[in-house]
C-alpha positions as YAML, in Angstrom:
chain: A
units: angstrom
residues:
- id: 1
  name: UNK
  ca: [-27.65, -13.38, -1.65]
- id: 2
  name: UNK
  ca: [-25.09, -15.97, -2.61]
- id: 3
  name: UNK
  ca: [-21.61, -15.53, -1.21]
- id: 4
  name: UNK
  ca: [-20.06, -17.52, -4.08]
- id: 5
  name: UNK
  ca: [-19.84, -14.59, -6.46]
- id: 6
  name: UNK
  ca: [-16.14, -14.21, -7.26]
- id: 7
  name: UNK
  ca: [-14.74, -15.75, -10.43]
- id: 8
  name: UNK
  ca: [-11.45, -17.24, -9.22]
- id: 9
  name: UNK
  ca: [-9.89, -17.65, -12.65]
- id: 10
  name: UNK
  ca: [-6.90, -15.41, -13.35]
- id: 11
  name: UNK
  ca: [-5.03, -14.49, -16.50]
- id: 12
  name: UNK
  ca: [-1.58, -16.00, -17.09]
- id: 13
  name: UNK
  ca: [-0.01, -12.57, -16.51]
- id: 14
  name: UNK
  ca: [-1.76, -12.19, -13.16]
- id: 15
  name: UNK
  ca: [-0.78, -15.69, -12.11]
- id: 16
  name: UNK
  ca: [2.84, -15.07, -13.08]
- id: 17
  name: UNK
  ca: [2.91, -11.82, -11.09]
- id: 18
  name: UNK
  ca: [1.42, -13.41, -7.99]
- id: 19
  name: UNK
  ca: [3.88, -16.31, -8.23]
- id: 20
  name: UNK
  ca: [6.87, -14.05, -8.75]
- id: 21
  name: UNK
  ca: [5.96, -11.87, -5.79]
- id: 22
  name: UNK
  ca: [6.75, -14.58, -3.30]
- id: 23
  name: UNK
  ca: [9.40, -16.64, -5.05]
- id: 24
  name: UNK
  ca: [11.77, -17.35, -2.16]
- id: 25
  name: UNK
  ca: [15.26, -16.20, -2.99]
- id: 26
  name: UNK
  ca: [17.11, -15.22, 0.17]
- id: 27
  name: UNK
  ca: [20.19, -13.07, -0.32]
- id: 28
  name: UNK
  ca: [22.73, -11.78, 2.16]
- id: 29
  name: UNK
  ca: [21.37, -8.62, 3.82]
- id: 30
  name: UNK
  ca: [23.28, -5.37, 3.72]
- id: 31
  name: UNK
  ca: [24.49, -4.35, 7.16]
- id: 32
  name: UNK
  ca: [23.17, -1.05, 8.49]
- id: 33
  name: UNK
  ca: [23.89, 0.50, 11.84]
- id: 34
  name: UNK
  ca: [20.92, 1.10, 14.13]
- id: 35
  name: UNK
  ca: [21.35, 4.86, 13.70]
- id: 36
  name: UNK
  ca: [20.73, 4.46, 9.95]
- id: 37
  name: UNK
  ca: [17.45, 2.59, 10.32]
- id: 38
  name: UNK
  ca: [13.93, 3.94, 10.40]
- id: 39
  name: UNK
  ca: [12.35, 3.70, 13.84]
- id: 40
  name: UNK
  ca: [10.76, 0.37, 14.71]
- id: 41
  name: UNK
  ca: [7.34, 2.05, 15.16]
- id: 42
  name: UNK
  ca: [7.28, 3.36, 11.60]
- id: 43
  name: UNK
  ca: [3.95, 2.79, 9.83]
- id: 44
  name: UNK
  ca: [2.18, 3.62, 6.60]
- id: 45
  name: UNK
  ca: [-0.48, 6.28, 6.10]
- id: 46
  name: UNK
  ca: [-3.03, 7.09, 3.39]
- id: 47
  name: UNK
  ca: [-2.02, 6.82, -0.27]
- id: 48
  name: UNK
  ca: [-2.90, 9.77, -2.50]
- id: 49
  name: UNK
  ca: [-4.21, 9.04, -6.00]
- id: 50
  name: UNK
  ca: [-4.78, 11.43, -8.90]
- id: 51
  name: UNK
  ca: [-8.07, 10.40, -10.51]
- id: 52
  name: UNK
  ca: [-10.01, 11.31, -13.63]
- id: 53
  name: UNK
  ca: [-13.60, 10.69, -12.47]
- id: 54
  name: UNK
  ca: [-13.81, 11.52, -8.80]
- id: 55
  name: UNK
  ca: [-17.52, 10.74, -8.48]
- id: 56
  name: UNK
  ca: [-17.09, 7.24, -9.88]
- id: 57
  name: UNK
  ca: [-14.03, 6.63, -7.71]
- id: 58
  name: UNK
  ca: [-15.77, 7.80, -4.53]
- id: 59
  name: UNK
  ca: [-18.71, 5.55, -5.38]
- id: 60
  name: UNK
  ca: [-16.39, 2.58, -5.86]
- id: 61
  name: UNK
  ca: [-14.42, 3.02, -2.64]
- id: 62
  name: UNK
  ca: [-17.49, 3.70, -0.50]
- id: 63
  name: UNK
  ca: [-19.60, 0.93, -2.03]
- id: 64
  name: UNK
  ca: [-17.22, -1.89, -2.99]
- id: 65
  name: UNK
  ca: [-14.54, -1.34, -0.29]
- id: 66
  name: UNK
  ca: [-16.94, 0.03, 2.35]
- id: 67
  name: UNK
  ca: [-14.90, 3.13, 3.13]
- id: 68
  name: UNK
  ca: [-16.39, 6.37, 4.41]
- id: 69
  name: UNK
  ca: [-15.70, 9.95, 3.41]
- id: 70
  name: UNK
  ca: [-13.90, 11.38, 6.43]
- id: 71
  name: UNK
  ca: [-12.87, 14.87, 7.42]
- id: 72
  name: UNK
  ca: [-9.24, 15.94, 7.41]
- id: 73
  name: UNK
  ca: [-7.80, 16.46, 10.90]
- id: 74
  name: UNK
  ca: [-9.49, 19.46, 12.50]
- id: 75
  name: UNK
  ca: [-11.92, 20.07, 9.64]
- id: 76
  name: UNK
  ca: [-15.53, 19.49, 8.75]
- id: 77
  name: UNK
  ca: [-16.28, 17.39, 5.72]
- id: 78
  name: UNK
  ca: [-19.08, 16.17, 3.55]
- id: 79
  name: UNK
  ca: [-19.03, 14.20, 0.35]
- id: 80
  name: UNK
  ca: [-20.49, 17.16, -1.55]
- id: 81
  name: UNK
  ca: [-17.99, 19.67, -0.14]
- id: 82
  name: UNK
  ca: [-15.07, 17.37, -0.81]
- id: 83
  name: UNK
  ca: [-16.13, 16.84, -4.42]
- id: 84
  name: UNK
  ca: [-16.32, 20.59, -4.96]
- id: 85
  name: UNK
  ca: [-12.80, 21.08, -3.57]
- id: 86
  name: UNK
  ca: [-11.50, 18.22, -5.68]
- id: 87
  name: UNK
  ca: [-10.03, 16.30, -2.74]
- id: 88
  name: UNK
  ca: [-11.79, 13.40, -1.02]
- id: 89
  name: UNK
  ca: [-10.34, 11.50, 1.95]
- id: 90
  name: UNK
  ca: [-11.69, 7.99, 2.48]
- id: 91
  name: UNK
  ca: [-11.09, 5.63, 5.36]
- id: 92
  name: UNK
  ca: [-12.46, 3.66, 8.27]
- id: 93
  name: UNK
  ca: [-13.43, 5.53, 11.42]
- id: 94
  name: UNK
  ca: [-10.95, 8.40, 11.75]
- id: 95
  name: UNK
  ca: [-8.19, 6.55, 9.88]
- id: 96
  name: UNK
  ca: [-7.57, 7.79, 6.33]
- id: 97
  name: UNK
  ca: [-6.67, 5.10, 3.80]
- id: 98
  name: UNK
  ca: [-7.00, 6.70, 0.38]
- id: 99
  name: UNK
  ca: [-6.97, 10.36, -0.66]
- id: 100
  name: UNK
  ca: [-8.46, 11.09, -4.09]
- id: 101
  name: UNK
  ca: [-7.38, 14.25, -5.90]
- id: 102
  name: UNK
  ca: [-9.47, 15.22, -8.91]
- id: 103
  name: UNK
  ca: [-7.18, 15.70, -11.93]
- id: 104
  name: UNK
  ca: [-9.36, 15.25, -15.04]
- id: 105
  name: UNK
  ca: [-6.82, 16.92, -17.34]
- id: 106
  name: UNK
  ca: [-3.90, 14.67, -16.40]
- id: 107
  name: UNK
  ca: [-2.88, 12.04, -18.97]
- id: 108
  name: UNK
  ca: [-3.31, 8.37, -18.16]
- id: 109
  name: UNK
  ca: [-0.30, 6.44, -16.93]
- id: 110
  name: UNK
  ca: [1.44, 4.66, -19.79]
- id: 111
  name: UNK
  ca: [2.23, 0.92, -19.75]
- id: 112
  name: UNK
  ca: [5.72, 0.11, -18.53]
- id: 113
  name: UNK
  ca: [6.08, 3.23, -16.39]
- id: 114
  name: UNK
  ca: [7.00, 3.30, -12.72]
- id: 115
  name: UNK
  ca: [4.25, 4.03, -10.21]
- id: 116
  name: UNK
  ca: [1.79, 2.22, -7.98]
- id: 117
  name: UNK
  ca: [1.48, -1.57, -8.04]
- id: 118
  name: UNK
  ca: [-1.00, -1.69, -5.18]
- id: 119
  name: UNK
  ca: [-2.15, -0.08, -1.96]
- id: 120
  name: UNK
  ca: [-2.53, -2.82, 0.66]
- id: 121
  name: UNK
  ca: [-5.33, -2.35, 3.21]
- id: 122
  name: UNK
  ca: [-4.82, -4.38, 6.38]
- id: 123
  name: UNK
  ca: [-7.81, -5.62, 8.38]
- id: 124
  name: UNK
  ca: [-7.71, -6.60, 12.07]
- id: 125
  name: UNK
  ca: [-9.63, -9.87, 11.71]
- id: 126
  name: UNK
  ca: [-10.55, -12.45, 9.11]
- id: 127
  name: UNK
  ca: [-14.21, -11.56, 9.65]
- id: 128
  name: UNK
  ca: [-13.55, -7.90, 8.81]
- id: 129
  name: UNK
  ca: [-11.69, -8.90, 5.64]
- id: 130
  name: UNK
  ca: [-14.43, -11.37, 4.68]
- id: 131
  name: UNK
  ca: [-17.09, -8.66, 5.04]
- id: 132
  name: UNK
  ca: [-15.19, -6.38, 2.66]
- id: 133
  name: UNK
  ca: [-14.61, -9.21, 0.22]
- id: 134
  name: UNK
  ca: [-18.36, -9.85, 0.21]
- id: 135
  name: UNK
  ca: [-18.85, -6.20, -0.78]
- id: 136
  name: UNK
  ca: [-16.36, -6.67, -3.62]
- id: 137
  name: UNK
  ca: [-18.24, -9.79, -4.72]
- id: 138
  name: UNK
  ca: [-21.56, -7.95, -4.67]
- id: 139
  name: UNK
  ca: [-20.51, -4.67, -6.27]
- id: 140
  name: UNK
  ca: [-17.31, -5.14, -8.31]
- id: 141
  name: UNK
  ca: [-16.58, -8.84, -9.00]
- id: 142
  name: UNK
  ca: [-15.23, -7.93, -12.45]
- id: 143
  name: UNK
  ca: [-12.37, -6.00, -10.82]
- id: 144
  name: UNK
  ca: [-11.12, -8.97, -8.77]
- id: 145
  name: UNK
  ca: [-7.69, -10.18, -9.97]
- id: 146
  name: UNK
  ca: [-6.50, -12.92, -7.59]
- id: 147
  name: UNK
  ca: [-5.61, -14.17, -4.13]
- id: 148
  name: UNK
  ca: [-2.83, -15.88, -2.20]
- id: 149
  name: UNK
  ca: [-1.97, -17.36, 1.15]
- id: 150
  name: UNK
  ca: [1.44, -15.77, 1.77]
- id: 151
  name: UNK
  ca: [2.06, -17.67, 5.07]
- id: 152
  name: UNK
  ca: [2.45, -14.35, 6.91]
- id: 153
  name: UNK
  ca: [-0.92, -13.15, 5.58]
- id: 154
  name: UNK
  ca: [-4.02, -13.99, 3.57]
- id: 155
  name: UNK
  ca: [-4.53, -11.59, 0.68]
- id: 156
  name: UNK
  ca: [-6.97, -10.74, -2.10]
- id: 157
  name: UNK
  ca: [-6.28, -8.48, -5.07]
- id: 158
  name: UNK
  ca: [-8.36, -6.21, -7.29]
- id: 159
  name: UNK
  ca: [-8.13, -2.99, -9.28]
- id: 160
  name: UNK
  ca: [-10.15, 0.16, -8.81]
- id: 161
  name: UNK
  ca: [-12.06, 1.51, -11.85]
- id: 162
  name: UNK
  ca: [-9.05, 3.55, -13.01]
- id: 163
  name: UNK
  ca: [-6.62, 0.64, -12.77]
- id: 164
  name: UNK
  ca: [-4.97, 1.37, -9.42]
- id: 165
  name: UNK
  ca: [-4.09, -1.90, -7.70]
- id: 166
  name: UNK
  ca: [-5.54, -2.79, -4.30]
- id: 167
  name: UNK
  ca: [-4.67, -5.58, -1.88]
- id: 168
  name: UNK
  ca: [-7.07, -6.47, 0.93]
- id: 169
  name: UNK
  ca: [-5.39, -8.64, 3.56]
- id: 170
  name: UNK
  ca: [-5.18, -9.90, 7.12]
- id: 171
  name: UNK
  ca: [-1.98, -10.85, 8.90]
- id: 172
  name: UNK
  ca: [-1.36, -14.08, 10.69]
- id: 173
  name: UNK
  ca: [0.01, -13.60, 14.20]
- id: 174
  name: UNK
  ca: [3.73, -12.91, 14.28]
- id: 175
  name: UNK
  ca: [4.45, -16.11, 16.19]
- id: 176
  name: UNK
  ca: [3.39, -17.97, 13.05]
- id: 177
  name: UNK
  ca: [5.90, -16.19, 10.81]
- id: 178
  name: UNK
  ca: [9.14, -17.97, 9.97]
- id: 179
  name: UNK
  ca: [12.46, -16.22, 9.41]
- id: 180
  name: UNK
  ca: [15.67, -17.28, 7.72]
- id: 181
  name: UNK
  ca: [18.10, -14.87, 9.29]
- id: 182
  name: UNK
  ca: [16.78, -11.38, 8.56]
- id: 183
  name: UNK
  ca: [14.44, -12.56, 5.78]
- id: 184
  name: UNK
  ca: [10.85, -13.61, 6.34]
- id: 185
  name: UNK
  ca: [9.52, -16.76, 4.68]
- id: 186
  name: UNK
  ca: [6.62, -16.00, 2.36]
- id: 187
  name: UNK
  ca: [4.92, -18.11, -0.24]
- id: 188
  name: UNK
  ca: [2.16, -17.94, -2.84]
- id: 189
  name: UNK
  ca: [-0.29, -20.70, -1.92]
- id: 190
  name: UNK
  ca: [-3.87, -21.01, -3.20]
- id: 191
  name: UNK
  ca: [-6.60, -19.18, -1.30]
- id: 192
  name: UNK
  ca: [-10.23, -19.55, -2.33]
- id: 193
  name: UNK
  ca: [-12.07, -16.22, -1.86]
- id: 194
  name: UNK
  ca: [-15.51, -17.80, -1.75]
- id: 195
  name: UNK
  ca: [-14.37, -20.37, 0.83]
- id: 196
  name: UNK
  ca: [-12.72, -17.60, 2.87]
- id: 197
  name: UNK
  ca: [-15.96, -15.59, 2.90]
- id: 198
  name: UNK
  ca: [-18.09, -18.61, 3.86]
- id: 199
  name: UNK
  ca: [-15.69, -19.62, 6.64]
- id: 200
  name: UNK
  ca: [-15.05, -16.28, 8.28]
- id: 201
  name: UNK
  ca: [-18.00, -13.97, 7.63]
- id: 202
  name: UNK
  ca: [-20.37, -13.26, 10.49]
- id: 203
  name: UNK
  ca: [-23.81, -11.67, 10.13]
- id: 204
  name: UNK
  ca: [-22.90, -8.93, 12.61]
- id: 205
  name: UNK
  ca: [-19.79, -7.83, 10.73]
- id: 206
  name: UNK
  ca: [-21.45, -8.25, 7.32]
- id: 207
  name: UNK
  ca: [-24.21, -5.86, 8.42]
- id: 208
  name: UNK
  ca: [-21.73, -3.01, 8.99]
- id: 209
  name: UNK
  ca: [-18.36, -3.70, 7.34]
- id: 210
  name: UNK
  ca: [-17.33, -0.03, 7.50]
- id: 211
  name: UNK
  ca: [-17.54, -0.21, 11.31]
- id: 212
  name: UNK
  ca: [-14.47, -2.47, 11.27]
- id: 213
  name: UNK
  ca: [-11.04, -0.84, 11.56]
- id: 214
  name: UNK
  ca: [-8.47, -0.91, 8.77]
- id: 215
  name: UNK
  ca: [-5.08, 0.68, 8.07]
- id: 216
  name: UNK
  ca: [-2.69, 0.92, 5.15]
- id: 217
  name: UNK
  ca: [-0.44, -2.06, 5.89]
- id: 218
  name: UNK
  ca: [2.00, -1.65, 3.02]
- id: 219
  name: UNK
  ca: [2.46, 0.00, -0.36]
- id: 220
  name: UNK
  ca: [3.91, -1.81, -3.37]
- id: 221
  name: UNK
  ca: [5.54, 0.19, -6.18]
- id: 222
  name: UNK
  ca: [6.65, -0.47, -9.73]
- id: 223
  name: UNK
  ca: [10.22, 0.69, -10.37]
- id: 224
  name: UNK
  ca: [12.84, 0.36, -13.08]
- id: 225
  name: UNK
  ca: [15.64, -1.45, -11.23]
- id: 226
  name: UNK
  ca: [15.59, -3.54, -8.05]
- id: 227
  name: UNK
  ca: [19.21, -2.94, -7.04]
- id: 228
  name: UNK
  ca: [18.76, 0.80, -7.36]
- id: 229
  name: UNK
  ca: [15.57, 0.48, -5.29]
- id: 230
  name: UNK
  ca: [17.61, -1.29, -2.62]
- id: 231
  name: UNK
  ca: [20.24, 1.43, -2.63]
- id: 232
  name: UNK
  ca: [17.54, 4.03, -2.14]
- id: 233
  name: UNK
  ca: [14.99, 2.45, 0.21]
- id: 234
  name: UNK
  ca: [17.41, 0.37, 2.30]
- id: 235
  name: UNK
  ca: [20.82, 2.06, 2.15]
- id: 236
  name: UNK
  ca: [19.48, 5.64, 2.10]
- id: 237
  name: UNK
  ca: [15.97, 5.78, 3.58]
- id: 238
  name: UNK
  ca: [16.70, 3.16, 6.24]
- id: 239
  name: UNK
  ca: [14.22, 0.35, 5.74]
- id: 240
  name: UNK
  ca: [15.46, -3.22, 6.30]
- id: 241
  name: UNK
  ca: [15.22, -5.77, 3.47]
- id: 242
  name: UNK
  ca: [12.96, -8.67, 4.47]
- id: 243
  name: UNK
  ca: [12.68, -10.55, 1.14]
- id: 244
  name: UNK
  ca: [14.63, -10.23, -2.11]
- id: 245
  name: UNK
  ca: [14.75, -11.61, -5.61]
- id: 246
  name: UNK
  ca: [16.04, -10.36, -8.95]
- id: 247
  name: UNK
  ca: [12.67, -8.82, -9.82]
- id: 248
  name: UNK
  ca: [11.35, -7.58, -6.46]
- id: 249
  name: UNK
  ca: [12.37, -6.25, -3.07]
- id: 250
  name: UNK
  ca: [10.38, -6.19, 0.19]
- id: 251
  name: UNK
  ca: [11.37, -3.83, 3.02]
- id: 252
  name: UNK
  ca: [10.14, -2.97, 6.49]
- id: 253
  name: UNK
  ca: [10.84, -1.28, 9.79]
- id: 254
  name: UNK
  ca: [10.67, -2.98, 13.17]
- id: 255
  name: UNK
  ca: [10.45, -6.57, 11.95]
- id: 256
  name: UNK
  ca: [7.19, -6.36, 9.98]
- id: 257
  name: UNK
  ca: [7.04, -8.61, 6.89]
- id: 258
  name: UNK
  ca: [6.98, -5.52, 4.66]
- id: 259
  name: UNK
  ca: [5.86, -1.90, 4.78]
- id: 260
  name: UNK
  ca: [6.90, -1.31, 1.17]
- id: 261
  name: UNK
  ca: [7.81, -3.38, -1.86]
- id: 262
  name: UNK
  ca: [9.20, -2.62, -5.30]
- id: 263
  name: UNK
  ca: [9.08, -4.76, -8.43]
- id: 264
  name: UNK
  ca: [10.09, -4.61, -12.11]
- id: 265
  name: UNK
  ca: [7.57, -7.17, -13.41]
- id: 266
  name: UNK
  ca: [6.17, -4.79, -16.02]
- id: 267
  name: UNK
  ca: [8.48, -1.78, -15.56]
- id: 268
  name: UNK
  ca: [12.02, -3.10, -16.04]
- id: 269
  name: UNK
  ca: [14.27, -0.25, -17.15]
- id: 270
  name: UNK
  ca: [11.66, 2.44, -16.49]
- id: 271
  name: UNK
  ca: [13.00, 5.92, -15.96]
- id: 272
  name: UNK
  ca: [11.53, 8.81, -13.95]
- id: 273
  name: UNK
  ca: [7.74, 8.99, -14.15]
- id: 274
  name: UNK
  ca: [5.88, 11.51, -16.22]
- id: 275
  name: UNK
  ca: [3.11, 13.47, -14.48]
- id: 276
  name: UNK
  ca: [0.03, 11.27, -14.88]
- id: 277
  name: UNK
  ca: [-3.04, 9.83, -13.24]
- id: 278
  name: UNK
  ca: [-2.45, 7.23, -10.56]
- id: 279
  name: UNK
  ca: [-0.01, 7.52, -7.71]
- id: 280
  name: UNK
  ca: [0.25, 10.96, -6.17]
- id: 281
  name: UNK
  ca: [2.02, 10.29, -2.88]
- id: 282
  name: UNK
  ca: [3.00, 7.48, -0.51]
- id: 283
  name: UNK
  ca: [2.77, 8.54, 3.14]
- id: 284
  name: UNK
  ca: [4.94, 7.16, 5.94]
- id: 285
  name: UNK
  ca: [4.62, 7.99, 9.65]
- id: 286
  name: UNK
  ca: [7.61, 7.90, 12.01]
- id: 287
  name: UNK
  ca: [7.31, 8.33, 15.79]
- id: 288
  name: UNK
  ca: [8.79, 11.80, 16.35]
- id: 289
  name: UNK
  ca: [9.92, 15.01, 14.66]
- id: 290
  name: UNK
  ca: [13.48, 13.99, 15.52]
- id: 291
  name: UNK
  ca: [13.00, 10.90, 13.35]
- id: 292
  name: UNK
  ca: [11.86, 13.13, 10.49]
- id: 293
  name: UNK
  ca: [14.92, 15.36, 10.93]
- id: 294
  name: UNK
  ca: [17.28, 12.38, 11.06]
- id: 295
  name: UNK
  ca: [15.85, 11.08, 7.79]
- id: 296
  name: UNK
  ca: [16.14, 14.52, 6.21]
- id: 297
  name: UNK
  ca: [19.82, 14.66, 7.18]
- id: 298
  name: UNK
  ca: [20.43, 11.18, 5.81]
- id: 299
  name: UNK
  ca: [18.73, 12.00, 2.51]
- id: 300
  name: UNK
  ca: [20.70, 15.23, 2.11]
- id: 301
  name: UNK
  ca: [23.91, 13.31, 2.84]
- id: 302
  name: UNK
  ca: [23.01, 11.08, -0.12]
- id: 303
  name: UNK
  ca: [22.27, 14.15, -2.30]
- id: 304
  name: UNK
  ca: [18.50, 13.59, -2.33]
- id: 305
  name: UNK
  ca: [16.52, 16.81, -2.70]
- id: 306
  name: UNK
  ca: [14.05, 17.24, 0.18]
- id: 307
  name: UNK
  ca: [11.33, 19.68, 1.21]
- id: 308
  name: UNK
  ca: [11.28, 19.82, 5.01]
- id: 309
  name: UNK
  ca: [8.37, 21.71, 6.55]
- id: 310
  name: UNK
  ca: [8.14, 22.48, 10.27]
- id: 311
  name: UNK
  ca: [11.56, 21.01, 11.02]
- id: 312
  name: UNK
  ca: [11.82, 19.93, 14.67]
- id: 313
  name: UNK
  ca: [8.19, 20.71, 15.44]
- id: 314
  name: UNK
  ca: [5.08, 18.55, 15.95]
- id: 315
  name: UNK
  ca: [3.91, 19.23, 12.39]
- id: 316
  name: UNK
  ca: [7.17, 18.18, 10.77]
- id: 317
  name: UNK
  ca: [6.70, 16.94, 7.23]
- id: 318
  name: UNK
  ca: [9.33, 15.73, 4.78]
- id: 319
  name: UNK
  ca: [8.74, 15.23, 1.07]
- id: 320
  name: UNK
  ca: [11.11, 13.71, -1.48]
- id: 321
  name: UNK
  ca: [11.09, 11.61, -4.64]
- id: 322
  name: UNK
  ca: [12.59, 8.18, -5.20]
- id: 323
  name: UNK
  ca: [14.71, 7.65, -8.36]
- id: 324
  name: UNK
  ca: [11.52, 7.11, -10.42]
- id: 325
  name: UNK
  ca: [9.76, 10.25, -9.10]
- id: 326
  name: UNK
  ca: [7.44, 8.29, -6.88]
- id: 327
  name: UNK
  ca: [6.64, 10.96, -4.29]
- id: 328
  name: UNK
  ca: [7.16, 10.03, -0.62]
- id: 329
  name: UNK
  ca: [5.91, 12.05, 2.37]
- id: 330
  name: UNK
  ca: [7.14, 11.34, 5.90]
- id: 331
  name: UNK
  ca: [5.47, 12.89, 8.94]
- id: 332
  name: UNK
  ca: [5.76, 12.57, 12.72]
- id: 333
  name: UNK
  ca: [3.13, 10.79, 14.77]
- id: 334
  name: UNK
  ca: [3.78, 13.09, 17.73]
...
């Protein structure tokens, strides 16, 4: 089968969004004390989506993205049982990446609202990414929306069948990243998906793409105001700003290029979200229960309402909403 199956043309709106994402505009960082920052080992976990047609969505993620239905921690699972319960966890190996929650009666998300821009799935090697891109080319080429060499990473973009954005990417090694002070240098250079597949795909990896590891590398949100996003995610939650412009903000913990991003490209002025299909919850993992408790204290200090389960214990879980009612969950790795 031909590996030149992806139409690389993009709409003007898609091109503008990709270009805006990595427009370099370095601004002076806000100073935070180390005690205010999220731990350096902070990472992202599975993103929860509310979906209308769970069967079609499971088929897409297992076929086009080569994910497997996996059991929740400590539980048995099958695709049939998960469909009946209305919750399906998909991932690679034992690592969950996307959780689908069946919500057929929820209204669709309206244009211009806050919510998910994309879930970014990070692959360990170019070969692993190329194998997944081949699956996209074979099974869902019509959902492909673009690509970019961001200097720190190579990335490809598509939508799932219900319009939730997805980024599939691989990082370059950190010694190849450039920094201007506390801000990482990113760009938006051309990247040919067909050439990438031809160059990096191996027969062994192509034969079993779902055997390759993957994690959620970052999550990108649509919000109503970038400065307010900075006040919340940097000054309150404790991420560090790694790239900034008038229309977007990129933040991370521990010197990563970004664990989260927020933009206003199609949501400028948006207020709190209505309950709708799409983003259900963004999950963040911090090293310890003490880190969860410290964040809970910081959020309460800033008058953010929190739900803190299992405080101080190994199952500590913190839930809160950002100013646009994007739900965030923070748990402890140990």
